N, C-alpha and C positions, 0 to 999 in steps of 0.2 A: 123716498130715501135717495133715489138716483138724482133727483133735482138738487137735493142738499149736497150730495157729493160733488156733482158737477159745478155747482155754484162755489163751493169751497175751493175746489181745485182752480177754477178760473180766477178767483180772488187772489189766491196765493201766487199764481203765475203772473197776474197783472201787477201785484205788489213788487215783484222782482224785476219789472221792466225799468230800464233807464234809457229811454229814447228821446233825446233832445229836451226842449223846454216843456213839451206837453206831457212829459212823464208824470209830473206831479198831479195833473188832472186825471190821468189814467189811474194813478195810485189812489187818489181820493175816491174815484169811482169804484175801485176794487175794495176799498175799505167800506164804502157804502153797501156794496153787494155783500160783503162778508157780514156786516152788521145786520142786514136784512135776513140773511140765512140764519144767523144766531137767534134773532128775535122770532123768526118763523118757527124754528125748532122748539124754542121755549114755549111759544103759545099754542102750537098745533101738535108738535111731535110728542112731547112729554106727556100731556094729558091723554093722548091716544094710547101710549104705551102703558100708562097707569091703569086706564080703563080695561085694556086687554088683560093685564095682570090681575086685576080685581076679579074678572070673570073666571080666570083660572083658579084663583084662591077659593072662590065660592064653590067651584066644582070639586076641588079637593076637600073642602069642608063637608060637602054632601057625601062624598065617598067615605070619609072618616066616620060620619054619623051612621051610615049604612053598615060599616064594618063593626061599629060598637053594638049596633042592634043584633047583628048576627052572632057576635061573641056572647052577648047576653042570652040569646036563645039557646046557644050551644051549652052554656053553663047551666041553664035550667034543665036541660035534658040529661045531663050527667048526674047519675045518682050519687048522693052523699055531699052535695054542695048546697 
C-alpha cells in the first residue's frame, strides 16, 4: 500500500509541473505511472482484499453456527421446552 500511495503522490506532483517544453513528457510519464498504479490496484489489491474479507466472513459464519448449537443445547436442557 505504501508503494501505491507513493506512486499516486508522485504522479499528482509530476502532473502539476510546468517546466519548459519537457513538461508534457513529464506529465505523460506521470499519467503512465498513475495508470500503472490504478491497474495494479485493480488486478492485485482488490482481489487480495476480497480474499481476506472472505476468510473473515467464513470465520464469522463458523462462530454463528457454534452459537446456534449452544443455544439449541441450552434450550433442550430447560424443562418445559
